[in-house]
C-alpha positions as CSV (number, residue, x, y, z in Angstrom):
1,X,57.0,-26.3,23.3
2,X,54.1,-26.9,25.5
3,X,53.5,-30.6,26.4
4,X,50.0,-31.8,27.1
5,X,49.6,-34.6,29.5
6,X,46.6,-37.0,29.1
7,X,44.9,-35.1,31.9
8,X,45.5,-31.7,30.2
9,X,44.2,-33.1,26.9
10,X,41.1,-34.3,28.6
11,X,40.6,-30.9,30.2
12,X,41.1,-29.1,26.9
13,X,38.8,-31.4,25.1
14,X,36.1,-31.1,27.7
15,X,36.4,-27.3,27.6
16,X,36.2,-27.2,23.8
17,X,33.1,-29.5,23.9
18,X,31.5,-27.2,26.5
19,X,32.1,-24.1,24.4
20,X,30.8,-25.8,21.3
21,X,27.7,-26.9,23.3
22,X,27.1,-23.4,24.5
23,X,27.3,-22.1,20.9
24,X,24.9,-24.7,19.7
25,X,22.5,-23.9,22.5
26,X,22.6,-20.2,21.6
27,X,22.0,-21.0,17.9
28,X,19.4,-23.7,18.4
29,X,16.4,-21.6,19.6
30,X,16.7,-19.2,16.6
31,X,17.2,-22.0,14.1
32,X,14.4,-24.0,15.8
33,X,12.0,-21.0,15.8
34,X,12.6,-20.5,12.1
35,X,12.3,-24.2,11.3
36,X,8.9,-24.6,12.9
37,X,7.5,-21.1,12.1
38,X,4.7,-20.5,12.6
39,X,3.8,-22.3,15.8
40,X,1.3,-19.8,17.1
41,X,-1.2,-17.3,15.7
42,X,0.0,-14.3,13.7
43,X,-1.3,-10.8,14.3
44,X,-1.9,-8.7,11.2
45,X,-2.1,-5.0,12.2
46,X,-4.3,-2.9,9.9
47,X,-3.4,0.8,10.1
48,X,-7.0,1.9,9.3
49,X,-10.4,1.5,11.0
50,X,-12.7,-1.4,10.5
51,X,-15.0,-1.2,7.5
52,X,-12.6,0.7,5.2
53,X,-10.8,-0.5,2.1
54,X,-7.6,-1.6,3.9
55,X,-9.6,-3.5,6.5
56,X,-11.6,-5.2,3.7
57,X,-8.4,-6.4,2.0
58,X,-7.0,-7.7,5.3
59,X,-10.1,-9.6,6.1
60,X,-10.1,-11.0,2.5
61,X,-6.5,-12.4,2.6
62,X,-6.0,-13.2,6.3
63,X,-8.0,-16.4,6.4
64,X,-6.3,-17.7,3.2
65,X,-2.9,-16.9,4.6
66,X,-3.8,-18.7,7.8
67,X,-4.8,-21.8,5.8
68,X,-1.5,-21.8,4.0
69,X,0.5,-21.3,7.2
70,X,-1.5,-23.7,9.4
71,X,-2.0,-20.9,12.0
72,X,-4.7,-18.3,12.5
73,X,-4.0,-14.8,11.2
74,X,-5.7,-12.4,13.6
75,X,-6.6,-8.9,12.5
76,X,-6.0,-6.0,14.9
77,X,-7.0,-2.5,13.8
78,X,-4.7,0.3,15.0
79,X,-6.0,3.4,13.1
80,X,-4.9,7.0,13.4
81,X,-2.6,9.6,12.0
82,X,-2.7,8.4,8.4
83,X,-1.5,4.9,9.4
84,X,1.3,6.1,11.6
85,X,0.0,4.6,14.9
86,X,-0.2,1.1,13.6
87,X,3.0,1.4,11.6
88,X,4.9,2.5,14.7
89,X,3.6,-0.4,16.7
90,X,4.8,-2.9,14.0
91,X,8.1,-1.1,13.6
92,X,8.7,-1.7,17.4
93,X,7.4,-5.3,17.4
94,X,9.6,-8.3,17.7
95,X,11.0,-9.2,14.3
96,X,9.9,-12.8,14.5
97,X,7.1,-12.9,11.8
98,X,4.3,-13.0,14.4
99,X,3.4,-9.3,14.0
100,X,2.7,-8.0,10.4
101,X,1.1,-4.9,9.0
102,X,-1.3,-4.2,6.2
103,X,-1.0,-0.6,5.1
104,X,-2.4,1.5,2.2
105,X,-0.8,3.6,-0.5
106,X,-0.7,6.5,2.0
107,X,2.4,4.7,3.4
108,X,4.4,6.0,0.4
109,X,3.2,9.6,0.8
110,X,3.7,9.9,4.6
111,X,7.5,10.4,4.5
112,X,7.1,13.6,2.5
113,X,3.8,14.7,4.2
114,X,5.1,14.1,7.7
115,X,8.9,14.9,7.8
116,X,9.0,13.9,11.5
117,X,7.7,10.4,11.2
118,X,8.5,8.3,14.3
119,X,10.0,5.6,12.1
120,X,11.9,5.3,8.9
121,X,9.5,4.1,6.2
122,X,12.3,2.6,4.1
123,X,14.5,1.0,6.9
124,X,11.9,0.0,9.5
125,X,9.9,-2.5,7.4
126,X,10.4,-5.4,5.0
127,X,7.6,-5.9,2.5
128,X,6.1,-9.3,2.2
129,X,4.1,-8.4,-0.9
130,X,1.7,-6.0,-2.6
131,X,-1.9,-7.2,-2.6
132,X,-3.3,-5.4,-5.7
133,X,-3.1,-2.1,-7.6
134,X,-6.4,-0.2,-7.9
135,X,-6.5,2.6,-10.5
136,X,-8.2,5.9,-10.0
137,X,-10.7,7.3,-12.4
138,X,-10.8,10.9,-13.6
139,X,-14.4,11.8,-13.1
140,X,-16.5,14.8,-13.9
141,X,-20.0,15.8,-13.1
142,X,-22.5,14.6,-15.7
143,X,-23.2,18.2,-16.8
144,X,-19.6,19.3,-17.1
145,X,-18.9,20.2,-20.8
146,X,-15.6,18.3,-21.1
147,X,-16.0,14.9,-22.8
148,X,-12.4,13.8,-22.7
149,X,-9.0,14.6,-21.1
150,X,-8.0,16.9,-24.0
151,X,-11.1,19.1,-23.3
152,X,-10.5,19.0,-19.6
153,X,-6.9,20.2,-19.8
154,X,-7.9,22.9,-22.3
155,X,-10.5,24.2,-19.9
156,X,-8.0,24.1,-17.1
157,X,-5.5,26.1,-19.1
158,X,-7.9,29.0,-19.6
159,X,-7.1,30.3,-16.1
160,X,-5.7,29.1,-12.8
161,X,-9.1,28.9,-11.2
162,X,-11.1,27.6,-14.2
163,X,-11.4,24.0,-12.9
164,X,-11.6,22.8,-9.4
165,X,-11.4,19.3,-8.0
166,X,-12.7,17.8,-4.7
167,X,-10.9,15.5,-2.3
168,X,-11.3,14.0,1.1
169,X,-8.8,16.4,2.6
170,X,-5.3,17.9,2.3
171,X,-2.7,15.2,1.6
172,X,-5.4,12.6,0.8
173,X,-5.1,10.1,-2.1
174,X,-7.5,12.2,-4.2
175,X,-5.5,15.4,-3.5
176,X,-2.3,13.7,-4.5
177,X,-3.8,12.2,-7.6
178,X,-5.0,15.7,-8.6
179,X,-1.6,17.1,-8.0
180,X,0.2,14.5,-10.1
181,X,-2.4,15.1,-12.9
182,X,-1.6,18.9,-12.7
183,X,2.1,18.2,-13.0
184,X,1.7,15.8,-15.9
185,X,-0.8,18.1,-17.7
186,X,1.1,21.3,-16.8
187,X,-2.0,22.9,-15.5
188,X,-3.0,24.6,-12.2
189,X,-6.4,23.8,-10.7
190,X,-8.2,24.7,-7.5
191,X,-8.1,22.0,-4.8
192,X,-11.3,21.9,-2.7
193,X,-10.7,19.7,0.5
194,X,-13.6,18.1,2.3
195,X,-13.7,16.2,5.6
196,X,-14.1,12.8,4.0
197,X,-14.5,11.2,0.6
198,X,-18.3,10.9,0.9
199,X,-19.1,14.6,1.1
200,X,-16.6,15.4,-1.6
201,X,-18.1,12.9,-4.0
202,X,-21.6,14.0,-3.2
203,X,-20.7,17.6,-4.1
204,X,-19.2,16.5,-7.4
205,X,-22.3,14.5,-8.2
206,X,-24.4,17.6,-7.2
207,X,-22.3,19.9,-9.5
208,X,-20.8,22.1,-6.8
209,X,-17.3,20.9,-7.8
210,X,-16.8,19.5,-11.3
211,X,-13.8,17.1,-10.9
212,X,-12.9,14.2,-8.8
213,X,-10.1,11.6,-8.9
214,X,-11.8,8.6,-7.4
215,X,-11.1,5.0,-6.5
216,X,-12.7,2.8,-9.1
217,X,-14.4,0.5,-6.6
218,X,-16.2,3.3,-4.8
219,X,-17.2,5.3,-7.8
220,X,-18.2,2.7,-10.4
221,X,-21.9,2.7,-9.5
222,X,-22.1,6.5,-10.1
223,X,-20.5,6.1,-13.6
224,X,-22.8,3.2,-14.4
225,X,-25.9,5.3,-13.3
226,X,-24.8,8.3,-15.4
227,X,-24.3,10.6,-12.5
228,X,-20.6,10.9,-13.3
229,X,-18.6,10.8,-16.5
230,X,-15.4,8.8,-16.6
231,X,-12.8,10.5,-18.8
232,X,-9.9,8.2,-18.1
233,X,-8.4,5.6,-15.9
234,X,-5.0,6.2,-14.3
235,X,-3.6,2.7,-14.8
236,X,-1.1,1.5,-17.5
237,X,-3.8,-0.5,-19.2
238,X,-7.6,-0.2,-19.5
239,X,-9.8,-1.6,-16.8
240,X,-11.9,-4.7,-17.6
241,X,-14.7,-3.0,-15.7
242,X,-14.6,0.1,-17.8
243,X,-13.3,-1.2,-21.2
244,X,-14.5,1.8,-23.1
245,X,-12.6,4.4,-20.9
246,X,-9.1,5.2,-22.2
247,X,-6.0,5.4,-20.0
248,X,-4.4,8.7,-19.4
249,X,-1.5,7.7,-21.7
250,X,-4.0,6.9,-24.5
251,X,-5.6,10.2,-23.9
252,X,-2.3,11.9,-24.5
253,X,-1.1,12.5,-21.0
254,X,2.0,10.6,-20.0
255,X,3.7,10.3,-16.6
256,X,0.5,10.1,-14.5
257,X,0.0,6.5,-13.6
258,X,-1.8,6.6,-10.2
259,X,-2.8,3.6,-8.1
260,X,-4.2,3.0,-4.7
261,X,-2.8,-0.2,-3.2
262,X,-2.3,-2.3,-0.1
263,X,0.7,-4.2,1.0
264,X,1.8,-6.5,3.8
265,X,5.0,-5.7,5.8
266,X,7.0,-7.2,8.5
267,X,9.5,-5.5,10.9
268,X,12.8,-5.0,9.1
269,X,15.0,-7.5,11.0
270,X,12.6,-10.4,10.4
271,X,14.8,-13.4,9.2
272,X,14.7,-14.1,5.5
273,X,13.5,-17.7,5.9
274,X,10.4,-16.4,7.8
275,X,9.8,-13.7,5.2
276,X,10.0,-16.4,2.5
277,X,7.4,-18.5,4.3
278,X,5.1,-15.5,4.8
279,X,5.5,-14.5,1.1
280,X,4.6,-18.0,-0.1
281,X,1.5,-18.0,2.0
282,X,0.6,-14.5,0.9
283,X,0.9,-15.5,-2.8
284,X,-1.2,-18.6,-2.1
285,X,-3.9,-16.4,-0.6
286,X,-3.9,-14.1,-3.6
287,X,-4.3,-17.1,-5.9
288,X,-7.4,-18.4,-4.2
289,X,-10.6,-18.1,-6.4
290,X,-12.5,-16.1,-3.7
291,X,-9.7,-13.5,-3.4
292,X,-9.2,-13.2,-7.2
293,X,-12.9,-12.8,-7.8
294,X,-13.4,-10.1,-5.2
295,X,-10.4,-8.0,-6.2
296,X,-11.4,-8.3,-9.9
297,X,-14.9,-7.1,-8.9
298,X,-13.3,-4.0,-7.3
299,X,-11.3,-3.3,-10.4
300,X,-8.0,-4.3,-8.9
301,X,-5.0,-5.9,-10.5
302,X,-3.5,-8.7,-8.3
303,X,0.3,-8.5,-7.9
304,X,2.4,-11.6,-8.1
305,X,5.4,-9.9,-6.7
306,X,8.3,-11.3,-4.6
307,X,9.3,-9.3,-1.4
308,X,12.2,-7.8,-3.4
309,X,9.9,-6.7,-6.2
310,X,7.4,-5.3,-3.7
311,X,10.1,-3.3,-2.1
312,X,11.2,-1.9,-5.5
313,X,7.6,-0.9,-6.2
314,X,7.1,0.7,-2.8
315,X,10.4,2.6,-3.0
316,X,9.4,3.9,-6.4
317,X,6.0,5.1,-5.0
318,X,7.8,6.9,-2.1
319,X,10.1,8.7,-4.6
320,X,7.2,9.6,-6.9
321,X,5.0,11.1,-4.2
322,X,8.0,12.8,-2.6
323,X,8.6,14.6,-5.9
324,X,5.0,15.5,-6.4
325,X,4.5,16.8,-2.8
326,X,7.6,18.9,-3.0
327,X,6.8,20.3,-6.5
328,X,3.2,21.2,-5.6
329,X,4.0,22.4,-2.1
330,X,1.4,20.0,-0.6
331,X,0.9,20.0,3.2
332,X,-1.7,18.4,5.5
333,X,-2.7,21.8,6.8
């Protein structure tokens, strides 16, 4: 049996105390950082250029998040490669809650469109929340004979090239919406890609191409002016902005719910207490009267989702678009 003299006991006690102190010192900075988070401005990386829809959403919610957190939320645009440049920067950022990302619904299509993404869309990020869901509208030129979805699908079934639809380019939101519509309706249509949504929409209005799957916010004025006919909305329920326009389900077409959306993400290893604080501030921002009014004006449906619920939705979107892209053989070329 080992016998400890008073001197040995003192030495052992001192050593144990020193080890405990080191452990506390190692733990304290992390615990302290989380306890006082945030103690400096937060950067919100927007993966698209200034002036677009994603940028507008970021600039709408950032000030309100800043108010809730007690620190400024600074927007930094890092556009390029369908959001990949900004996403890669955030994936590599320190997971401390001070670098966030606001991305668009293209985030969910990119894994299938770009098999060699420089990050793992599922594993590299942790959602803070989804801002809102914005339905598309199935639009046709004012002179196109189809008055409803039934007549549109009947026209498309006459032959493979009977109906064409315009988009802002291969792999774009409009292209994917058209492809999902084709799968649900069991029709084949001609995709006409343009270099941008503006030229595509102009040619639909002008009658060069009859069909367009457009974002409600950017096409509403053309529906109201009579330049375009809205045959259906792609949401689960009717839009308050277009209450007389049926949903695709009401029009007899199931399995084609289509939304454009924006979400806020943090790097995957961000501590849960930090995510919780960010999520609370995010939901407070969405609850502000100014944010609610603007999103309603754009036809969006604000999402009161937890980080876990947001992840479940985004994973579902990734799976949905992966299936559609594979089935329809869609590429960005």
